[in-house]
C-alpha positions as CSV (number, residue, x, y, z in Angstrom):
1,M,21.9,3.8,3.1
2,R,22.4,6.7,5.6
3,A,22.6,6.0,9.2
4,R,19.3,7.1,11.1
5,H,19.3,10.0,13.5
6,G,17.7,10.0,16.9
7,F,14.8,12.5,17.1
8,K,11.8,13.1,19.4
9,R,8.3,13.3,17.5
10,S,5.1,14.7,19.0
11,R,2.1,12.1,18.8
12,L,-1.5,12.8,18.6
13,L,-3.6,10.9,21.1
14,A,-6.1,8.9,19.1
15,P,-9.5,8.1,20.4
16,V,-9.8,4.4,21.4
17,I,-13.4,3.4,20.6
18,G,-15.6,0.9,22.1
19,L,-19.3,-0.1,21.3
20,A,-21.8,-2.4,23.0
21,A,-25.1,-4.2,21.0
22,G,-29.1,-5.7,21.7
23,A,-27.9,-3.4,24.1
24,L,-24.6,-4.0,22.8
25,L,-21.5,-2.1,24.1
26,V,-19.2,-0.7,21.5
27,G,-15.5,0.2,22.6
28,G,-13.0,1.0,21.4
29,A,19.8,-8.0,0.6
30,L,16.9,-10.3,1.4
31,T,16.0,-13.8,-0.2
32,A,12.6,-15.1,-0.9
33,S,11.3,-18.2,-2.5
34,A,8.2,-18.5,-5.0
35,A,7.0,-22.0,-5.9
36,D,9.5,-22.0,-9.0
37,R,12.0,-19.1,-8.7
38,T,14.0,-17.2,-6.3
39,V,13.7,-13.7,-5.7
40,E,16.6,-11.3,-4.2
41,F,16.4,-7.7,-2.9
42,E,18.9,-5.1,-2.7
43,V,17.4,-2.0,-0.8
44,T,19.0,1.2,-0.4
45,G,17.8,4.6,1.0
46,K,18.7,8.3,1.1
47,G,17.5,11.2,3.1
48,A,15.6,14.0,0.9
49,G,12.8,16.3,1.9
50,W,10.5,16.5,4.9
51,G,6.9,15.2,4.6
52,H,7.3,13.0,1.7
53,Y,3.8,11.8,0.1
54,Q,4.0,10.5,-3.3
55,S,6.5,10.0,-6.2
56,A,6.1,9.9,-10.2
57,Y,8.7,9.1,-13.0
58,S,9.4,10.9,-16.0
59,E,10.9,9.0,-18.8
60,R,11.0,12.0,-20.9
61,N,13.6,13.8,-18.3
62,N,14.7,10.3,-16.4
63,V,14.0,12.1,-13.1
64,L,11.6,11.0,-10.2
65,W,9.3,13.8,-9.0
66,V,8.3,13.8,-5.2
67,T,5.9,15.9,-3.4
68,T,6.4,17.0,0.3
69,S,4.2,18.7,2.7
70,A,5.1,18.7,6.4
71,G,3.3,19.7,9.5
72,F,0.1,20.5,10.5
73,P,-2.3,23.4,8.9
74,P,-1.5,26.0,8.4
75,I,1.2,24.2,6.3
76,Q,4.4,26.3,6.0
77,D,6.6,23.6,4.3
78,S,5.8,22.1,0.7
79,A,7.8,21.4,-2.1
80,L,8.3,19.4,-5.2
81,L,11.6,17.4,-5.3
82,K,13.4,16.6,-8.6
83,V,15.4,13.3,-7.7
84,D,17.9,11.0,-9.4
85,P,16.5,8.0,-9.7
86,G,19.9,6.3,-9.9
87,N,21.7,7.7,-6.7
88,L,18.7,9.3,-4.9
89,S,20.2,12.8,-5.0
90,V,17.7,15.8,-5.0
91,L,18.6,17.7,-8.1
92,A,16.3,20.4,-7.3
93,S,13.8,21.6,-5.0
94,Y,10.8,23.9,-5.8
95,D,8.6,25.4,-3.0
96,A,4.9,25.7,-3.4
97,P,3.6,29.2,-3.5
98,M,2.4,30.8,-0.3
99,I,-1.2,32.0,-0.1
100,N,-1.8,34.9,1.9
101,D,-5.5,35.1,1.9
102,G,-6.4,35.2,5.9
103,T,-3.8,32.5,7.4
104,P,-0.5,32.6,5.5
105,R,0.1,29.1,4.2
106,R,1.8,27.0,1.3
107,E,-0.2,25.7,-1.4
108,A,0.6,22.4,0.0
109,I,0.9,19.8,-2.5
110,Y,0.3,16.0,-2.2
111,G,-0.8,13.9,-5.1
112,V,1.6,13.8,-8.2
113,A,1.6,12.5,-12.0
114,V,3.8,13.4,-14.9
115,D,2.7,14.6,-18.3
116,D,5.9,13.8,-20.5
117,E,3.8,15.1,-23.7
118,H,3.4,18.7,-22.2
119,N,6.7,18.5,-20.1
120,T,4.8,19.1,-17.0
121,V,4.0,17.8,-13.5
122,W,0.2,17.8,-12.3
123,T,-0.2,17.7,-8.3
124,T,-3.1,17.9,-6.2
125,V,-3.4,20.7,-3.5
126,T,-5.7,18.7,-1.2
127,R,-6.2,21.1,1.5
128,E,-7.2,24.0,-0.9
129,N,-9.5,21.5,-2.8
130,G,-7.6,22.0,-6.3
131,V,-4.6,21.0,-8.5
132,A,-1.5,22.7,-9.4
133,V,0.8,22.3,-12.7
134,Y,4.4,22.6,-12.5
135,S,6.8,22.9,-15.3
136,Q,9.3,19.8,-15.5
137,E,12.0,22.3,-17.4
138,T,11.9,25.2,-15.2
139,G,10.0,24.0,-12.0
140,A,7.9,26.9,-12.1
141,R,4.1,26.5,-11.2
142,V,2.4,27.2,-14.6
143,H,-1.3,26.9,-13.3
144,A,-3.4,26.3,-10.3
145,D,-7.3,25.6,-10.1
146,L,-8.0,26.1,-6.4
147,G,-11.4,25.3,-4.7
148,N,-12.7,23.5,-7.9
149,V,-11.9,19.5,-6.6
150,N,-13.3,18.9,-2.9
151,H,-10.6,17.1,-1.2
152,S,-8.4,16.3,-4.3
153,R,-6.3,13.0,-3.4
154,D,-4.7,11.2,-6.5
155,V,-4.0,12.4,-10.0
156,V,-3.1,10.4,-13.1
157,V,-2.5,11.5,-16.7
158,D,-3.7,10.0,-20.1
159,E,-1.1,11.7,-22.3
160,E,-2.9,10.1,-25.4
161,A,-6.2,11.8,-24.5
162,D,-4.9,14.7,-23.2
163,R,-6.6,14.2,-20.1
164,A,-5.9,14.3,-16.3
165,Y,-8.0,12.4,-13.7
166,V,-8.2,13.7,-10.1
167,S,-10.1,11.6,-7.4
168,A,-12.4,14.0,-5.3
169,N,-12.6,12.3,-2.1
170,F,-15.4,14.3,-0.8
171,V,-17.6,14.8,-3.8
172,D,-18.2,11.4,-5.0
173,G,-16.4,11.1,-8.3
174,I,-13.4,11.8,-10.5
175,A,-12.8,15.2,-11.8
176,V,-11.6,15.4,-15.5
177,F,-9.2,18.0,-16.9
178,D,-7.6,19.1,-20.3
179,T,-4.0,18.9,-20.2
180,N,-3.9,21.2,-23.0
181,T,-5.8,24.2,-21.5
182,Y,-5.9,23.2,-17.8
183,A,-9.6,23.6,-17.7
184,R,-11.6,21.1,-15.9
185,V,-14.1,19.6,-18.5
186,G,-16.2,16.8,-16.6
187,T,-17.0,14.6,-13.7
188,I,-17.1,10.8,-13.7
189,S,-19.4,10.2,-10.7
190,T,-18.9,6.9,-8.6
191,G,-22.0,7.2,-6.9
192,A,-23.6,9.0,-3.9
193,D,-21.7,9.0,-0.8
194,S,-18.5,7.4,-2.3
195,R,-15.1,8.3,-1.2
196,P,-12.6,7.6,-4.2
197,M,-9.0,7.2,-3.4
198,S,-5.9,6.0,-5.2
199,L,-6.2,5.9,-9.1
200,E,-4.5,3.6,-11.5
201,L,-4.7,4.1,-15.1
202,V,-4.2,1.1,-17.8
203,G,-3.8,2.0,-21.6
204,G,-4.7,5.1,-22.8
205,G,-6.8,7.1,-25.2
206,D,-9.8,5.1,-26.4
207,D,-8.4,1.7,-24.9
208,A,-7.9,3.6,-21.3
209,V,-9.3,1.9,-18.2
210,L,-9.0,3.7,-14.9
211,Y,-9.5,1.9,-11.5
212,S,-9.8,3.7,-8.4
213,T,-10.9,2.6,-4.6
214,D,-13.1,3.5,-1.9
215,L,-12.1,4.5,1.7
216,L,-15.3,3.4,3.2
217,T,-16.8,0.5,1.2
218,G,-13.6,-1.1,0.1
219,D,-15.3,-1.1,-3.6
220,I,-13.3,-0.9,-6.7
221,Y,-14.4,1.4,-9.5
222,V,-13.6,0.3,-13.0
223,I,-14.0,3.2,-15.3
224,D,-14.1,3.5,-19.1
225,T,-13.0,6.9,-19.5
226,S,-14.1,7.5,-22.9
227,A,-17.7,6.3,-22.2
228,G,-17.5,7.7,-18.8
229,S,-19.1,4.5,-17.7
230,V,-18.4,2.9,-14.0
231,R,-18.6,-0.6,-13.0
232,T,-18.5,-1.2,-9.1
233,I,-16.9,-4.3,-7.6
234,D,-17.9,-5.1,-3.9
235,T,-14.9,-6.3,-2.0
236,N,-14.3,-6.9,1.7
237,G,-11.7,-4.3,1.9
238,A,-11.5,-2.1,4.9
239,G,-10.3,1.6,5.0
240,T,-9.2,0.6,1.4
241,S,-6.7,3.1,0.0
242,G,-4.0,1.6,-2.8
243,I,-4.7,-0.4,-5.8
244,A,-2.1,-2.1,-8.1
245,V,-3.4,-3.6,-11.5
246,D,-1.9,-6.9,-12.6
247,T,-2.6,-6.4,-16.3
248,K,-1.2,-10.0,-17.0
249,R,-3.9,-11.9,-15.5
250,N,-6.5,-9.1,-14.8
251,R,-6.2,-9.0,-11.1
252,A,-6.2,-6.0,-8.6
253,Y,-4.4,-5.9,-5.2
254,I,-6.1,-3.6,-2.7
255,A,-4.3,-2.2,0.3
256,N,-6.5,-2.2,3.3
257,Q,-5.5,0.3,6.2
258,Y,-8.0,-1.3,8.9
259,D,-8.8,-4.4,10.3
260,P,-8.3,-6.8,8.9
261,T,-5.2,-5.2,7.4
262,G,-3.4,-6.3,4.6
263,V,-3.9,-7.3,0.9
264,D,-7.0,-8.5,-0.9
265,V,-6.4,-10.0,-4.5
266,I,-9.6,-9.5,-6.6
267,D,-10.5,-11.4,-10.2
268,L,-11.5,-7.9,-12.0
269,A,-13.8,-10.4,-14.6
270,T,-15.6,-11.8,-11.9
271,G,-15.2,-9.7,-8.7
272,A,-14.4,-12.9,-6.7
273,E,-11.6,-12.6,-3.8
274,L,-8.8,-14.9,-5.1
275,A,-6.4,-14.5,-2.2
276,S,-6.0,-12.2,1.4
277,I,-2.3,-11.5,2.6
278,R,-2.5,-10.2,6.1
279,T,-0.3,-7.9,7.6
280,P,0.4,-6.7,11.2
281,A,0.0,-3.0,10.1
282,G,-2.3,-1.2,7.8
283,T,-1.1,-1.0,4.0
284,L,-1.5,2.3,2.2
285,N,-0.5,2.2,-1.4
286,A,0.6,-0.9,-4.0
287,A,2.3,-0.8,-7.3
288,Y,2.5,-3.8,-9.9
289,D,6.0,-4.6,-11.4
290,A,5.2,-6.0,-14.6
291,K,9.0,-6.7,-15.2
292,N,9.6,-9.1,-12.5
293,D,5.9,-10.0,-11.9
294,L,5.7,-8.6,-8.2
295,V,3.6,-6.4,-6.4
296,Y,4.9,-4.1,-4.0
297,V,2.7,-2.7,-0.7
298,V,3.6,-0.1,1.8
299,E,2.5,-0.6,5.4
300,F,2.3,2.8,6.7
301,H,2.0,2.1,10.3
302,S,5.4,0.2,10.2
303,N,8.6,0.3,8.6
304,K,8.0,-2.4,5.8
305,V,7.3,-3.2,2.5
306,V,5.5,-6.3,1.3
307,V,6.2,-8.0,-1.6
308,I,4.1,-10.5,-3.5
309,D,4.2,-13.0,-6.3
310,A,2.0,-12.2,-8.6
311,E,1.6,-15.6,-10.0
312,T,1.3,-17.4,-6.7
313,M,-0.4,-14.4,-4.8
314,K,2.2,-15.6,-2.0
315,Q,4.0,-13.1,0.1
316,V,7.9,-13.4,-0.8
317,G,9.6,-10.4,0.7
318,D,9.1,-8.3,4.0
319,L,11.6,-5.4,3.3
320,E,12.6,-3.0,5.9
321,V,12.5,0.6,4.9
322,G,12.1,4.0,7.0
323,N,8.9,4.4,9.2
324,Q,5.7,5.3,7.8
325,P,6.2,4.1,4.4
326,N,3.8,6.3,2.6
327,H,3.9,5.6,-1.3
328,V,5.5,3.3,-3.7
329,T,6.2,3.6,-7.6
330,V,7.7,1.1,-10.0
331,V,9.9,2.2,-12.9
332,D,11.2,-0.6,-15.2
333,G,11.5,-3.4,-12.8
334,T,12.7,-1.1,-9.7
335,A,10.5,0.1,-6.8
336,Y,10.5,3.6,-5.3
337,V,9.5,4.2,-2.0
338,V,9.0,7.5,0.0
339,D,8.7,7.5,3.7
340,K,7.9,9.9,6.6
341,S,10.8,8.5,8.9
342,Q,12.9,11.7,9.8
343,G,15.5,9.1,9.6
344,G,17.7,10.7,7.1
345,T,20.4,13.5,7.4
346,N,19.1,16.5,9.5
347,W,16.1,14.4,10.5
348,S,14.9,14.7,6.6
349,D,12.4,11.8,5.6
350,Q,13.9,9.2,3.0
351,I,13.4,7.8,-0.4
352,W,14.3,3.9,-1.0
353,K,15.4,2.1,-4.1
354,I,14.5,-1.5,-4.1
355,T,15.7,-3.9,-7.2
356,A,14.8,-7.3,-7.3
357,E,16.7,-10.2,-9.0
358,V,14.7,-13.1,-10.1
359,G,16.0,-16.3,-10.7
360,S,14.9,-20.0,-11.4
361,T,15.1,-22.4,-8.5
362,P,17.5,-25.2,-9.3
363,D,15.7,-28.6,-10.0
364,P,16.4,-31.1,-7.3
365,T,18.7,-33.7,-7.7
366,T,18.9,-37.3,-6.1
367,D,21.1,-37.3,-3.1
368,P,23.8,-40.1,-4.2
369,T,23.8,-41.1,-0.4
370,S,20.2,-41.9,-0.3
371,P,19.1,-45.6,-0.3
372,T,17.4,-46.5,-3.5
373,P,14.3,-48.4,-3.5
374,D,14.1,-52.2,-3.9
375,P,13.1,-52.7,-7.2
376,S,11.2,-55.5,-6.3
377,T,9.1,-53.4,-3.9
378,P,6.0,-52.4,-5.6
379,T,5.1,-48.8,-5.2
380,P,2.2,-47.5,-3.8
381,D,-0.6,-46.2,-6.0
382,P,-0.3,-42.5,-5.8
383,T,-4.4,-42.2,-6.2
384,T,-4.7,-44.4,-3.3
385,P,-5.8,-42.3,-0.3
386,T,-3.5,-42.6,2.9
387,T,-4.5,-42.3,6.4
388,D,-4.4,-38.7,7.4
389,P,-1.3,-38.3,9.9
390,T,-3.3,-35.7,12.1
391,S,-6.7,-37.9,12.2
392,P,-7.3,-38.8,16.0
393,T,-6.4,-42.2,17.2
394,T,-8.6,-43.8,19.7
395,D,-7.6,-42.7,23.4
396,P,-5.9,-45.6,25.1
397,T,-7.3,-44.3,28.3
398,S,-11.1,-44.4,27.4
399,P,-13.2,-46.7,29.8
400,T,-13.8,-50.2,28.6
401,T,-17.0,-52.0,29.9
402,E,-17.0,-52.7,33.3
403,P,-16.7,-56.7,34.2
404,T,-19.8,-56.0,36.4
405,D,-22.0,-54.5,33.9
406,P,-25.4,-56.4,33.4
407,T,-25.6,-58.8,30.9
408,D,-28.6,-59.1,28.1
409,P,-31.5,-60.4,30.2
410,G,-33.6,-61.0,27.0
411,S,-36.3,-59.0,25.8
412,Q,-38.3,-56.8,28.0
413,T,-40.8,-53.8,27.6
414,G,-41.7,-50.6,29.5
415,S,-43.9,-47.4,28.8
416,V,-43.5,-43.4,29.3
417,D,-46.3,-41.3,29.0
418,V,-45.2,-38.4,26.7
419,S,-47.3,-35.0,26.4
420,V,-46.2,-31.4,25.1
421,S,-47.9,-28.1,24.7
422,L,-47.0,-26.1,21.5
423,P,-48.0,-22.3,21.1
424,A,-50.8,-21.7,18.7
425,T,-48.9,-19.0,16.9
426,G,-45.2,-20.3,17.5
427,G,-42.5,-17.5,18.4
428,L,-40.3,-15.0,17.1
429,A,-36.7,-14.8,19.2
430,L,-33.4,-12.6,19.2
431,T,-30.1,-13.8,20.4
432,V,-27.2,-11.6,20.5
433,G,-23.8,-13.9,20.6
434,G,-21.9,-11.0,22.7
435,D,-22.0,-7.6,24.3
436,K,-19.3,-5.8,23.3
437,A,-18.0,-4.6,19.8
438,D,-14.5,-3.1,20.1
439,L,-13.2,-1.0,17.3
440,G,-9.8,-0.6,18.8
441,A,-7.6,2.3,18.7
442,A,-8.5,4.6,15.7
443,K,-6.0,5.4,13.3
444,L,-4.9,8.6,11.9
445,S,-5.4,8.8,7.8
446,S,-2.4,9.5,5.8
447,D,-3.6,12.9,5.3
448,L,-4.3,13.7,8.8
449,S,-7.6,14.8,8.3
450,T,-9.6,11.8,10.0
451,Y,-9.5,8.9,12.7
452,R,-10.7,5.8,11.3
453,A,-11.7,2.7,13.1
454,S,-13.5,-0.5,12.4
455,G,-14.6,-3.6,14.1
456,A,-17.4,-6.4,13.8
457,L,-21.0,-6.7,15.1
458,P,-21.4,-9.8,17.5
459,E,-23.2,-12.6,15.7
460,V,-27.3,-11.7,15.7
461,K,-29.4,-14.9,15.6
462,V,-33.4,-14.7,14.6
463,T,-35.6,-17.5,15.0
464,D,-39.2,-17.2,13.9
465,L,-41.1,-20.3,14.3
466,R,-44.6,-18.5,13.7
467,A,-47.0,-20.3,12.1
468,A,-48.3,-17.6,9.8
469,N,-44.9,-16.8,8.8
470,P,-45.4,-13.3,8.6
471,G,-41.9,-12.2,7.8
472,W,-39.8,-9.9,10.1
473,S,-37.2,-7.0,10.1
474,L,-34.1,-6.4,12.1
475,T,-32.7,-3.0,12.9
476,G,-30.0,-1.2,14.9
477,Q,-29.5,2.2,16.2
478,V,-26.6,3.6,18.3
479,T,-26.4,6.3,20.8
480,D,-23.7,9.0,20.7
481,L,-20.3,7.9,21.8
482,T,-19.0,9.5,25.0
483,S,-15.7,9.8,26.9
484,G,-16.3,11.9,29.9
485,S,-17.7,15.3,28.5
486,N,-16.6,14.4,25.1
487,T,-19.2,13.2,22.6
488,I,-18.9,11.3,19.2
489,D,-22.2,11.8,17.3
490,G,-23.8,8.5,16.6
491,K,-24.1,9.3,12.7
492,Q,-20.1,8.8,12.6
493,L,-20.6,4.9,13.2
494,G,-21.5,3.2,10.0
495,W,-22.1,-0.5,9.1
496,R,-22.2,-3.0,6.4
497,P,-24.7,-5.8,7.0
498,K,-24.1,-9.5,5.9
499,V,-26.2,-12.6,6.2
500,T,-23.9,-15.5,7.2
501,A,-26.2,-18.7,7.7
502,T,-30.0,-19.4,7.2
503,A,-32.4,-22.3,7.4
504,D,-33.3,-24.4,4.5
505,G,-36.1,-22.8,2.8
506,Q,-35.7,-19.3,4.3
507,T,-34.6,-16.2,2.4
508,V,-33.2,-13.5,4.2
509,K,-31.7,-10.2,3.1
510,A,-29.0,-8.1,4.4
511,G,-29.9,-4.3,4.8
512,S,-28.1,-1.8,2.9
513,R,-24.6,-0.5,3.7
514,V,-24.7,2.4,6.0
515,R,-21.8,4.8,5.3
516,P,-20.1,7.1,8.5
517,G,-21.6,10.5,7.9
518,T,-25.2,9.1,7.7
519,G,-24.8,6.4,10.3
520,L,-26.8,4.6,12.8
521,E,-28.1,7.7,14.7
522,A,-31.4,6.4,13.3
523,P,-32.6,2.9,13.1
524,K,-31.3,1.3,10.2
525,E,-32.1,-2.2,8.8
526,L,-29.6,-5.0,9.4
527,A,-31.7,-7.8,7.7
528,S,-35.3,-8.8,6.9
529,A,-37.3,-11.7,5.6
530,A,-40.3,-11.2,3.5
531,A,-43.8,-12.8,4.4
532,G,-43.8,-16.6,3.6
533,Q,-39.7,-16.5,3.6
534,G,-38.6,-16.1,7.4
535,T,-39.4,-19.4,9.1
536,G,-36.3,-20.7,10.7
537,T,-32.9,-19.4,12.2
538,A,-31.1,-16.9,10.5
539,T,-27.7,-15.8,11.7
540,V,-26.4,-12.1,10.7
541,G,-23.8,-9.7,11.3
542,A,-22.1,-6.5,10.1
543,D,-18.7,-4.8,9.6
544,L,-18.6,-1.6,11.7
545,S,-16.7,1.4,10.6
546,L,-16.3,4.8,12.4
547,S,-14.7,8.1,11.1
548,V,-14.3,11.5,13.1
549,P,-12.3,14.4,12.3
550,S,-8.5,14.4,13.6
551,W,-9.5,17.4,15.8
552,A,-11.7,15.0,18.0
553,R,-10.4,14.9,21.7
554,G,-8.6,11.6,22.6
555,G,-10.0,9.2,25.2
556,T,-12.0,6.0,25.1
557,Y,-15.6,6.4,23.7
558,T,-18.6,4.1,24.4
559,G,-21.9,3.9,23.4
560,V,-24.8,1.5,22.6
561,I,-26.1,-0.4,19.7
562,T,-29.7,-1.6,20.2
563,I,-30.9,-4.5,18.1
564,T,-34.6,-4.7,17.7
565,I,-36.7,-7.5,15.9
566,A,-40.1,-6.8,14.6
């Protein structure tokens, strides 16, 4: 592993977002053990290019292809690297072509997938809304289709079906290309206002299933590519990007960039959340290692790779690599991670190779020096409950009865007059459990296009004691967020309502999800109860999400969410 070199990097000042409701202020070699095995990791790294994004492996040529795009628009440095997966040496570097219409810039490439059948490499040209295809043999760009896939993000190739699938992050779906002719042949819609991100293809041909995540909602899209049908799984993900599919157990591991950061494990059959592994920093991409039954997840806002045992769904590794690891791919039990650390030679970014050695945990043996139990002593019934050692014991300092307390004098009687007035129609009341919703410091997306932040609306309680039981509607609306003379439009704040508690016999429906871009600029429903179903006290809340362009001016922005009951 190369020593890191010191450098100085300019940083963007991220907006810090705060909000307030009701009126609410909004402001803003390593070893690990699994249950029945041990896992040892060896991590090596080497400097390669500048601005690493993704990597993909070619079995046909036994090379790793890495996309790079460095700097801010207009991009001047972008290349496709051909890397030896054994020693991580760069075998060749092929510059992306220049675009000279208006502002000179590179045809910058980001996502990458290999088509070994046609001996090509497919890449996404995100800033030019398209794709580009390169020859694996010569490195030449053999085709480009620009302006045809709005904010193209990820790409995967189904060699059996001769199809390439590209997530169109700004236009609600997956673009489909013919890998023989390079022509776009269709679109698979993931729904209005959806933001599909990472792609993972399982199987091929008629049996292929394509999986994607949604950046704004955390949804998982399960796509039958033959039928073009989409099943949506609702999750608790926040800023969800990467997805890894454990095909052995039919589970998905989704990487979340925003609070709560970490990885959620989802049962793909039922949609249930099976586990949640929290991490200190936002996670960006994930990959499943079928050979060693592990899941690798990169923490983009740190220098760590989290490793999870797929059987136990427990973290078994916290591996240090370079800063800002951006992508991970797994090849026959070996994980390859590309970072944006500038920690290699000449401040280059690095490629990391992680190998895992899995062994069985030795069975524990009896210590010969330990006393053996008296054979005449009965053993306890293992089914008999024992006292919980954490149960509180009686406080020895608790006061006892004073000796001067009066003794029972015998039976006596007394009387008290009681009166109460009840309103004829009962009442409808609203309580907000706090006056602030802090979205924290906004984080820059990996493609440098957007600042995003998330938080939670304080708990809101509605109590309806009206005799007529007419039902009610709870709505919310936000003002623009301001920082001095700078403004963020209120429509950039969205929410995902939820009902957390209801009274017996009460039926309360959470409002629809509202995504940033549509937002809360106009009143949106938080929750409602139909006539005859609203009596009692209900508790509701909402996950808040904000998305603003990266050119927004830095500062602490505040606004007001007004919650109204009617």
